C-alpha positions as CSV (number, residue, x, y, z in Angstrom):
1,M,0.0,0.0,0.0
2,T,1.5,3.3,-1.1
3,E,1.2,6.2,1.4
4,L,1.3,9.9,0.7
5,H,1.7,12.9,2.9
6,Y,-0.9,15.6,2.6
7,L,-0.5,19.2,3.9
8,A,-3.8,20.6,5.1
9,Y,-3.8,24.4,5.8
10,G,-7.5,25.4,5.5
11,S,-10.8,23.7,6.1
12,N,-9.2,20.2,6.2
13,L,-7.0,21.0,9.2
14,H,-9.2,19.3,11.8
15,P,-9.2,15.5,11.8
16,L,-13.0,15.4,12.1
17,R,-13.4,17.4,8.9
18,I,-10.9,15.4,6.9
19,G,-12.2,12.3,8.5
20,A,-15.7,13.1,7.3
21,R,-14.4,13.3,3.8
22,L,-11.9,10.4,3.7
23,G,-12.4,8.2,6.7
24,V,-9.7,7.8,9.4
25,I,-6.3,9.0,8.4
26,E,-3.1,9.4,10.4
27,R,-2.1,12.9,11.7
28,V,1.7,13.2,11.5
29,A,2.4,16.7,12.8
30,T,1.5,20.4,13.0
31,V,4.1,22.2,10.9
32,A,5.2,25.8,10.6
33,L,5.3,27.1,7.0
34,P,7.8,30.0,6.9
35,G,7.7,32.0,3.7
36,W,4.0,31.2,3.2
37,R,0.8,33.0,4.1
38,L,-2.8,31.9,4.2
39,A,-5.2,33.7,1.9
40,L,-8.9,33.1,1.7
41,H,-9.3,34.3,-1.9
42,K,-9.7,31.2,-4.0
43,R,-13.0,31.4,-5.8
44,G,-15.2,28.5,-4.6
45,E,-18.1,26.9,-6.5
46,D,-20.4,28.8,-4.2
47,G,-18.7,32.2,-5.0
48,S,-17.1,32.6,-1.7
49,G,-13.4,32.7,-0.8
50,K,-11.6,29.4,0.0
51,G,-8.1,28.7,1.3
52,N,-4.9,29.1,-0.5
53,L,-1.2,29.3,0.4
54,L,0.8,32.1,-1.2
55,R,4.6,32.5,-1.1
56,C,5.4,35.5,1.1
57,A,8.9,36.0,2.4
58,D,7.9,37.8,5.6
59,S,5.0,35.6,6.5
60,H,4.3,32.4,8.4
61,A,1.4,30.0,7.9
62,W,0.6,26.8,9.7
63,G,-0.6,23.4,8.5
64,V,-1.1,19.8,9.5
65,V,0.5,16.9,7.8
66,Y,-1.6,13.8,7.4
67,R,-0.5,10.4,6.1
68,L,-3.0,8.7,3.8
69,D,-3.4,5.8,1.5
70,A,-2.6,6.9,-2.1
71,G,-6.0,5.7,-3.2
72,M,-7.7,8.3,-1.0
73,K,-6.1,11.1,-3.0
74,T,-8.7,10.8,-5.8
75,R,-11.5,11.4,-3.4
76,L,-9.7,14.4,-1.9
77,D,-9.2,15.7,-5.5
78,E,-12.9,15.6,-6.0
79,F,-13.6,17.5,-2.7
80,E,-11.1,20.2,-3.5
81,G,-12.7,20.7,-7.0
82,D,-11.7,22.9,-9.8
83,G,-9.2,25.8,-9.6
84,Y,-6.5,24.1,-7.6
85,N,-3.1,22.7,-8.7
86,C,-1.8,19.8,-6.7
87,V,1.8,20.6,-5.9
88,T,4.7,19.3,-3.8
89,V,5.5,21.4,-0.7
90,Q,8.5,20.6,1.4
91,V,7.9,20.9,5.2
92,T,10.2,20.4,8.1
93,L,9.2,18.1,10.9
94,A,10.8,19.1,14.2
95,Q,10.3,15.9,16.1
96,P,11.3,13.2,16.9
97,Q,14.3,14.2,14.7
98,P,14.4,17.2,12.3
99,Q,13.5,15.9,8.8
100,T,12.3,17.3,5.5
101,L,9.1,15.8,4.1
102,D,7.6,16.1,0.7
103,C,3.8,16.7,1.0
104,F,1.1,17.3,-1.6
105,A,-1.0,20.4,-1.2
106,Y,-3.6,22.2,-3.2
107,L,-2.7,25.7,-4.3
108,A,-5.1,27.9,-6.2
109,M,-4.5,28.7,-9.9
110,P,-4.0,32.4,-10.3
111,D,-7.1,32.8,-12.6
112,W,-9.2,31.4,-9.7
113,T,-8.2,34.0,-7.1
114,D,-9.9,37.2,-6.2
115,D,-8.8,39.3,-3.2
116,S,-12.2,40.8,-2.9
117,L,-13.8,37.5,-2.0
118,L,-14.7,36.6,1.6
119,P,-15.1,33.2,3.1
120,H,-18.5,32.0,4.4
121,D,-18.8,32.1,8.2
122,W,-19.0,28.3,8.5
123,Y,-15.9,27.8,6.3
124,A,-13.8,30.2,8.4
125,E,-15.1,28.4,11.5
126,L,-13.8,25.1,10.1
127,I,-10.4,26.7,9.7
128,E,-10.5,28.2,13.2
129,H,-11.4,24.9,14.9
130,G,-8.7,23.0,12.9
131,A,-6.1,25.6,13.7
132,R,-7.0,25.5,17.4
133,H,-6.9,21.7,17.4
134,A,-3.5,21.8,15.7
135,G,-2.1,24.0,18.5
136,V,-1.0,26.9,16.3
137,P,0.1,30.2,18.0
138,A,-2.5,32.5,19.4
139,A,-1.6,35.3,16.9
140,Y,-2.4,33.0,14.0
141,L,-5.7,32.0,15.6
142,D,-6.5,35.7,16.2
143,W,-5.9,36.5,12.5
144,I,-8.3,33.7,11.4
145,A,-10.9,34.8,14.0
146,R,-10.8,38.4,12.9
147,H,-10.8,37.7,9.2
148,P,-13.9,39.2,7.6
149,R,-16.5,36.7,6.4
150,N,-20.0,36.5,5.0
151,V,-23.0,34.9,6.7
152,D,-24.2,31.8,4.9
153,V,-27.3,30.4,6.6
154,N,-27.7,27.6,4.1
155,G,-24.1,26.5,4.6
156,Q,-24.5,26.7,8.4
157,Q,-27.4,24.3,8.1
158,R,-25.6,22.0,5.6
159,H,-22.6,21.7,7.9
160,A,-24.5,21.9,11.3
161,Q,-23.6,18.4,12.5
162,L,-19.9,18.8,11.8
163,L,-19.8,22.3,13.3
164,Q,-21.5,21.0,16.4
165,Q,-18.9,18.2,16.7
166,L,-16.1,20.7,16.3
167,R,-17.6,23.0,18.9
168,A,-18.0,20.2,21.3
169,A,-14.4,19.0,20.7
170,S,-13.1,22.6,21.2
171,R,-14.9,22.6,24.6
172,G,-13.3,19.2,25.5
173,G,-16.6,17.4,25.2
174,G,-16.2,15.5,22.0
175,E,-14.1,13.3,19.8
176,S,-10.9,14.9,18.5
């Protein structure tokens, strides 16, 4: 069985979210991504802003590395949808021994980005819960929490069960 390493940085950060999409996969580590920044400007099918990583020398993003069976990648490709290129990103794992790891990640194609887009509230909340679960620094969590967003009642309803699970897990009362 061939395994791949996937770098999640947006709505797939939390294991409950990625697990709802792919089933149980192994979390490897939370990783710092120096020279990258999170942008929520990839045009989604619903017209809202979705996650993207951009090269930016003076910035720092965070992600989670997951190990998954290579056969799961096709399903993940379908969830990610149009407008992303699947690229290799090198990350450095600090523990147990420092090592560099090649991961695949989805980066938005330039024609699919628009800095005027805002994420829907439920989508930004998925990122918040995932970042909190990953243990990223408070300043990064604050940036996500303060990022402008649009209310999407239909999306809140569609994702209500997952959001309730994430809220419970954040309070320490649910599976994480």
